C-alpha positions in Angstrom: 16.3 16.6 -52.3 18.5 18.1 -49.2 19.4 16.4 -46.6 17.7 19.0 -44.2 14.6 18.1 -46.4 14.9 14.3 -45.7 15.7 15.1 -42.3 12.3 16.4 -41.5 10.3 14.4 -43.6 11.6 11.4 -41.9 10.7 12.8 -38.4 7.3 13.7 -39.4 6.7 10.1 -41.0 8.2 8.8 -37.9 6.1 10.5 -35.6 2.5 10.1 -37.3 3.7 5.9 -37.2 4.2 6.4 -33.6 1.1 8.4 -32.9 -1.0 5.8 -34.8 0.5 3.1 -32.8 0.0 4.7 -29.7 -3.6 5.8 -30.7 -4.3 1.9 -31.8 -4.7 1.3 -28.1 -3.0 -2.1 -28.2 -3.0 -2.6 -24.4 -6.4 -1.5 -24.4 -7.0 -4.8 -27.0 -5.2 -7.0 -24.7 -6.8 -6.2 -21.7 -10.4 -7.0 -23.3 -9.1 -10.1 -24.5 -7.7 -11.1 -21.1 -10.2 -10.1 -18.4 -13.6 -11.9 -18.6 -16.7 -10.4 -18.5 -18.2 -10.3 -14.9 -21.7 -11.3 -14.3 -24.4 -8.8 -13.1 -25.2 -10.7 -9.7 -22.5 -12.8 -7.6 -22.7 -16.8 -8.7 -22.6 -17.3 -4.7 -25.2 -15.4 -3.7 -27.7 -13.8 -6.6 -29.5 -12.0 -3.6 -26.8 -9.9 -2.3 -26.6 -7.3 -5.0 -27.6 -4.4 -2.9 -25.4 -1.4 -1.8 -22.9 -2.3 0.9 -23.0 -1.4 4.3 -21.1 2.3 4.4 -19.0 2.2 7.6 -18.9 -1.9 8.2 -16.6 -1.2 11.5 -19.5 0.6 13.1 -21.9 -2.0 12.1 -20.7 -4.5 14.4 -21.7 -1.9 17.2 -18.6 -2.5 19.3 -17.1 0.3 20.8 -14.0 -1.7 21.7 -13.2 -2.5 18.3 -13.7 0.9 16.7 -11.3 2.0 19.4 -8.8 -0.7 18.8 -8.8 0.1 15.1 -8.8 3.7 15.5 -5.7 2.9 17.5 -4.3 0.9 14.9 -4.6 3.2 12.1 -2.6 5.8 14.0 0.1 4.1 15.6 0.4 1.3 13.1 3.8 1.6 10.8 3.0 -0.3 7.6 0.7 2.2 7.5 3.0 5.2 8.4 5.2 3.5 6.0 2.4 3.7 3.0 1.7 7.4 3.8 5.7 8.3 3.4 5.3 6.1 -0.1 2.7 8.5 -0.9 4.7 11.8 -0.2 7.7 10.4 -1.9 5.1 9.5 -5.0 3.5 13.1 -5.0 6.9 14.8 -4.9 8.2 12.8 -8.4 5.2 13.7 -9.8 6.0 17.3 -9.3 9.6 16.8 -10.7 8.0 15.3 -13.4 5.5 18.0 -14.4 8.6 20.7 -13.3 10.2 19.1 -17.3 7.5 20.8 -18.6 8.6 24.2 -17.8 11.9 26.3 -18.6 14.8 26.0 -16.5 16.1 29.3 -15.3 19.3 29.5 -14.0 21.7 32.5 -12.7 25.3 33.1 -11.7 27.5 35.6 -10.6 31.5 35.9 -10.0 33.8 38.4 -8.8 37.6 38.2 -8.9 40.6 40.1 -8.0 43.9 39.3 -9.8 47.4 40.8 -8.8 50.0 41.3 -11.4 53.4 42.2 -10.4 55.1 45.3 -12.4 58.2 47.4 -12.3 58.5 50.6 -11.4 58.5 52.0 -15.1 55.2 50.0 -15.7 53.8 51.3 -12.8 54.3 54.9 -13.7 52.9 54.2 -17.1 50.3 52.8 -15.2 49.7 56.4 -13.7 49.9 55.0 -10.0 53.9 54.9 -9.5 55.0 54.8 -6.1 51.9 52.9 -5.1 49.5 55.8 -6.3 45.8 54.9 -6.5 45.3 57.2 -9.3 42.7 55.1 -12.6 40.8 52.0 -12.1 43.9 49.5 -11.3 45.3 50.1 -8.5 49.2 49.5 -7.6 50.3 48.9 -4.1 54.0 49.5 -2.5 54.6 46.1 -3.5 54.9 47.0 -7.2 51.5 44.9 -7.8 48.5 46.1 -10.0 45.5 44.9 -8.8 42.4 44.2 -11.3 39.0 43.9 -10.5 36.3 42.2 -12.4 32.3 41.2 -11.8 30.3 39.3 -13.8 26.4 38.6 -13.9 24.6 36.2 -16.2 21.5 34.3 -16.8 20.5 31.1 -18.7 17.3 29.5 -19.6 17.1 26.3 -21.7 13.3 25.0 -22.7 12.7 21.7 -24.3 9.7 22.1 -26.8 7.7 19.1 -26.0 6.3 18.5 -29.7 5.5 15.1 -29.4 4.4 15.0 -25.9 7.1 12.7 -24.4 7.2 15.2 -21.3 3.4 15.0 -21.0 3.3 11.1 -21.2 6.0 10.9 -18.7 4.3 13.5 -16.4 1.2 11.7 -16.8 2.7 8.4 -15.6 4.3 10.2 -12.3 0.6 10.9 -11.6 -0.7 7.6 -12.1 2.0 6.4 -9.7 1.0 8.8 -7.4 -2.9 7.7 -8.0 -1.5 4.3 -7.4 0.7 5.3 -4.1 -2.6 6.5 -2.6 -4.3 3.5 -3.5 -1.8 1.7 -1.6 -2.6 3.8 1.3 -6.0 3.5 1.1 -5.5 -0.1 0.7 -3.2 -0.1 3.6 -6.0 1.5 5.7 -8.5 -1.0 4.8 -6.1 -3.9 5.4 -5.0 -2.5 8.7 -8.9 -2.3 9.9 -9.5 -5.9 8.9 -6.5 -7.3 10.4 -7.0 -5.6 13.5 -10.8 -6.6 13.6 -10.0 -10.2 12.7 -6.9 -10.3 15.5 -9.5 -8.4 17.8 -12.1 -11.5 17.4 -9.6 -14.1 17.3 -8.6 -13.0 20.9 -11.9 -13.3 22.0 -12.1 -16.7 20.8 -8.7 -17.5 22.3 -10.0 -16.1 25.6 -13.5 -18.0 25.3 -11.4 -21.1 24.5 -9.4 -20.9 27.7 -12.0 -20.3 29.7 -13.7 -23.4 28.3 -10.1 -25.1 29.3 -10.5 -23.7 32.7 -13.9 -25.4 33.1 -13.0 -28.6 31.9 -10.0 -28.8 34.4 -12.2 -27.9 37.1 -15.2 -30.7 35.7 -12.1 -33.1 35.5 -10.6 -32.3 39.2 -14.6 -32.9 40.3 -14.7 -36.3 38.6 -11.5 -36.9 40.1 -12.7 -36.5 44.0 -15.8 -38.6 43.3 -14.2 -41.3 41.6 -11.7 -41.3 44.4 -14.9 -41.6 47.2 -16.3 -44.3 45.4 -12.9 -45.8 45.3 -12.7 -45.5 49.0 -16.0 -47.0 49.3 -15.4 -50.2 47.0 -18.0 -49.0 44.1 -15.3 -48.1 41.7 -12.2 -49.6 40.6 -8.7 -48.5 40.4 -9.5 -48.7 36.8 -11.7 -45.7 37.1 -9.4 -43.6 39.1 -6.7 -43.9 36.5 -9.0 -43.0 33.8 -10.4 -40.1 35.5 -6.7 -38.7 36.1 -5.7 -39.5 32.4 -8.6 -37.2 31.5 -7.6 -34.5 34.1 -4.0 -34.6 32.5 -5.4 -34.4 28.9 -7.6 -31.1 30.1 -4.9 -29.9 32.2 -2.3 -30.0 28.7 -5.3 -28.2 26.9 -5.4 -25.4 29.4 -1.9 -24.9 29.4 -2.0 -24.7 25.0 -5.1 -22.4 25.3 -3.4 -20.1 27.9 -0.1 -19.8 25.2 -2.9 -19.2 22.3 -4.3 -16.6 24.0 -0.9 -14.7 25.5 0.0 -14.6 21.4 -3.0 -13.7 20.1 -2.8 -10.7 22.4 0.8 -10.0 21.0 -0.4 -10.6 17.7 -3.0 -7.5 17.9 -0.8 -5.3 19.9 2.0 -5.3 17.3 -0.7 -4.4 14.9 -1.6 -1.3 17.1 1.9 -0.7 17.7 2.4 -1.4 21.1 5.0 -3.9 23.0 4.2 -7.3 22.8 3.6 -7.8 26.1 0.4 -9.9 25.9 -1.1 -7.3 28.6 -4.4 -6.8 26.1 -7.4 -8.4 27.2 -10.4 -9.6 25.1 -14.3 -8.7 26.2 -16.3 -11.9 27.4 -18.1 -12.3 23.8 -18.1 -11.9 20.1 -20.1 -9.1 19.1 -23.3 -9.6 17.2 -23.3 -10.4 13.7 -24.8 -7.0 11.9 -27.2 -7.9 8.9 -25.4 -7.9 5.6 -27.4 -5.3 3.2 -25.9 -6.3 0.1 -22.1 -6.5 -1.5 -22.7 -4.8 -4.7 -22.5 -6.2 -7.9 -19.3 -7.9 -9.1 -17.9 -4.9 -11.2 -18.4 -2.9 -8.8 -15.1 -3.7 -6.9 -12.9 -2.6 -9.8 -13.6 0.7 -8.5 -13.8 0.0 -4.7 -11.1 -2.1 -4.3 -7.9 -0.1 -3.2 -5.6 -2.9 -4.7 -7.4 -3.2 -8.1 -7.4 1.1 -8.4 -3.7 0.9 -7.7 -3.1 -2.0 -9.9 -5.0 -0.2 -13.0 -3.1 3.1 -12.4 0.3 1.0 -12.7 -0.8 0.0 -15.6 -2.2 3.0 -17.2 1.7 4.3 -16.0 3.5 1.4 -18.0 1.4 2.2 -21.2 2.6 5.7 -20.8 5.9 5.3 -20.4 6.0 2.8 -23.4 4.8 5.5 -25.0 7.5 7.7 -23.8 10.4 5.2 -24.6 9.0 5.0 -28.5 9.0 8.9 -28.9 12.6 8.9 -27.5 13.3 7.6 -31.2 12.5 11.1 -32.4 13.9 14.4 -32.1 14.0 16.5 -29.3 13.8 20.5 -29.8 15.2 22.9 -27.1 15.6 26.6 -26.9 18.5 28.2 -25.1 19.1 31.8 -24.2 21.5 33.0 -22.2 22.5 37.1 -21.3 25.3 38.5 -19.4 27.4 41.5 -18.5 30.8 42.1 -16.7 33.1 44.6 -15.7 35.6 46.0 -13.2 33.0 47.7 -11.0 29.7 47.1 -9.7 28.4 49.7 -11.5 29.1 48.2 -14.9 26.7 44.8 -14.4 23.7 47.2 -15.0 25.2 49.1 -18.3 23.2 47.8 -20.9 25.7 48.3 -23.3 27.7 45.7 -21.7 25.1 43.4 -22.1 25.4 40.7 -24.3 23.1 37.6 -25.0 22.1 35.1 -27.7 19.1 32.5 -28.3 20.0 29.3 -29.5 17.6 26.7 -31.1 18.8 23.3 -31.7 17.2 20.0 -32.6 18.7 16.8 -31.3 18.3 13.4 -33.5 19.5 10.0 -32.2 21.5 8.9 -34.9 23.3 5.6 -33.1 23.4 4.2 -29.6 24.3 0.7 -30.2 20.5 -0.4 -30.2 19.7 1.0 -26.5 16.8 3.3 -27.4 14.9 0.4 -29.6 15.6 -1.9 -26.8 14.6 0.5 -23.9 11.3 0.8 -26.3 10.9 -3.1 -26.7 11.4 -3.3 -22.7 8.7 -0.8 -22.0 6.3 -2.6 -24.5 7.3 -5.9 -22.7 6.7 -4.2 -18.9 3.5 -2.4 -20.2 2.1 -5.9 -21.4 3.1 -7.3 -18.3 1.5 -5.0 -16.4 -1.9 -5.8 -18.4 -1.8 -9.6 -17.3 -0.7 -8.4 -13.8 -3.5 -6.5 -13.7 -6.1 -9.1 -14.8 -4.9 -11.8 -12.5 -5.3 -9.1 -9.7 -8.8 -8.8 -10.4 -9.7 -12.5 -11.0 -8.0 -12.9 -7.6 -10.0 -10.2 -5.9 -13.1 -12.0 -7.6 -12.2 -15.0 -6.1 -11.8 -13.7 -2.8 -15.4 -12.2 -2.9 -17.3 -15.3 -4.1 -15.6 -17.3 -1.5 -16.7 -14.6 1.2 -20.0 -14.6 0.0 -20.4 -18.3 -0.4 -18.9 -18.7 3.2 -21.9 -16.5 4.8 -24.4 -19.2 4.4 -22.0 -21.7 5.0 -20.7 -20.6 8.1 -23.8 -19.9 9.3 -25.3 -23.3 8.9 -22.4 -24.6 10.1 -22.5 -22.3 13.3 -26.2 -23.6 13.7 -25.3 -27.1 13.2 -22.6 -27.0 16.0 -24.8 -24.6 18.4 -27.4 -27.7 18.3 -24.7 -30.3 19.0 -23.0 -28.2 21.9 -26.5 -28.3 23.6 -27.5 -32.1 23.1 -23.8 -32.7 24.2 -24.4 -30.3 27.1 -27.9 -32.3 28.1 -26.4 -35.6 27.8 -23.3 -34.9 29.7 -26.1 -34.1 32.6 -27.8 -36.9 31.8 -24.6 -38.8 32.2 -22.9 -37.7 35.4 -26.6 -37.9 37.0 -26.4 -42.0 35.9 -22.9 -41.8 37.0 -23.8 -40.6 40.5 -26.1 -43.6 40.9 -24.1 -46.2 39.5 -26.6 -46.5 36.7 -23.3 -45.8 34.0 -19.7 -46.4 33.9 -16.7 -43.9 34.2 -16.6 -44.7 30.3 -19.6 -42.7 30.1 -19.1 -40.0 32.0 -15.5 -39.1 30.2 -17.0 -40.1 26.7 -20.0 -37.4 27.6 -17.6 -35.0 28.8 -15.4 -35.2 25.9 -18.1 -34.5 23.5 -19.5 -31.9 25.0 -16.0 -30.1 25.7 -15.3 -30.5 21.8 -18.5 -29.7 20.6 -18.5 -26.1 22.8 -15.0 -25.5 21.1 -15.9 -26.1 17.8 -19.3 -23.8 18.2 -17.3 -20.9 19.8 -15.1 -21.6 16.7 -17.6 -21.2 14.4 -18.8 -18.3 16.0 -15.5 -16.5 15.0 -14.9 -17.4 11.7 -18.5 -16.8 10.7 -17.5 -12.8 12.4 -14.4 -12.7 10.8 -15.5 -13.9 7.7 -17.8 -11.0 7.0 -14.6 -8.9 7.8 -13.4 -10.7 5.3 -16.5 -9.9 2.9 -15.8 -6.5 3.6 -12.2 -6.3 2.7 -13.2 -8.1 -0.5 -15.6 -5.7 -1.9 -13.6 -3.0 -1.0 -14.4 -1.5 2.1 -15.4 2.3 2.1 -12.3 3.8 2.5 -11.5 4.6 -1.1 -13.7 7.0 -2.8 -13.5 9.1 -6.4 -13.4 12.0 -4.6 -10.0 11.4 -3.0 -8.6 10.0 -5.5 -9.4 12.7 -8.3 -6.9 14.9 -6.1 -4.5 13.0 -7.7 -5.3 14.2 -11.1 -2.4 16.4 -12.5 -3.1 20.0 -12.4 -4.2 19.9 -9.0 -1.3 20.7 -7.5 -1.0 17.5 -5.5 
């Protein structure tokens, strides 16, 4: 058996083995082994399996919220960076696709050379005395001028017998799809963060206004206590306790003022503004819309942009693992060159002067110090790592969704309980103030009643904000409504994107 036959036979055997491994889909088997089976309904609440709200921002019916989210999506720098990354990924995909096509090049050159000659040589050249007869003029300085023009073209094409270049192209398009999902995820994340920052600013304003009212109430207590002390009805202990309570309230007011400024600056940064703490919140939180549904657990695999991106990167890693294995196979190339040259421009279009060739070549890696084999193992390990990363991302997504769904009921119960606590504490405060004015209650009773009311109202405000923010977190956990299959399909190979 000749060496050529042995070479071709070994190549076919190697190709068959590689394709068999590729078709075995080891990564898919690993994925199925690691990914848990999702239930048909959410474990935290089986009654919200209906379709989720389409436009979750509009569901809050808050024009101010809609406006600031629109501004954030227009001005946020993180979102602009994600858009730039998408442009890069698309360009890389087109570059990779270009490797499937022939490479065509052309070259042109012109030269003019001078040769110093003696008069005898000049005469033999037919241009003695500086004449210009013939194609090579000789000037008075005894120089013979020779012109040369050349024009050539080259074509090179690697024939993708094993599909190596096609796999690399597909991997690049998967990267582009992941970048597109990253952009959709950035949109959803920015919208959610902006909404939560807006609700936090509203809460900060309400807490600051509560602290203002508390200071006013403590100042009124101190005035009443001073008058009672002047009449001998109250003791100096009552006065000192009232002053202490006023100092505590003033310190809390300063804290609430600082937190409101920080909440305003945080939102301004999301909007791309200078953090000057000039953004003011509305008076109250928006009404919480009814939760139509959260879909089924398995739905988030296609709805959440981060899961779509992780899946695309997992597919890209698997394709590049196949590319690395196919690097061990021979590469087939066709090269063609054609060119013409002569001392004048007319010679460039003279068919008799055309010269060309067509060369076919095969490159088979024989020894590279184990580089190709090590690269194949590295790519395989990277593909396996991408599977584990995807599974972990899925599990984290399930956790976030289950937590947000469970919090829906628990936060509602907490808000109702704190509302009751606040209403009763407010009624007890009114009763204690009347009893204190009539002398039936002590300053301790009054300060305790006021402190309880302030604490209950503060917790009630916080509970309302947490419940509204958790609804945003729920929409974020189930994927919102920014990424659709139609938009993702635009990045499939052959679309020109």
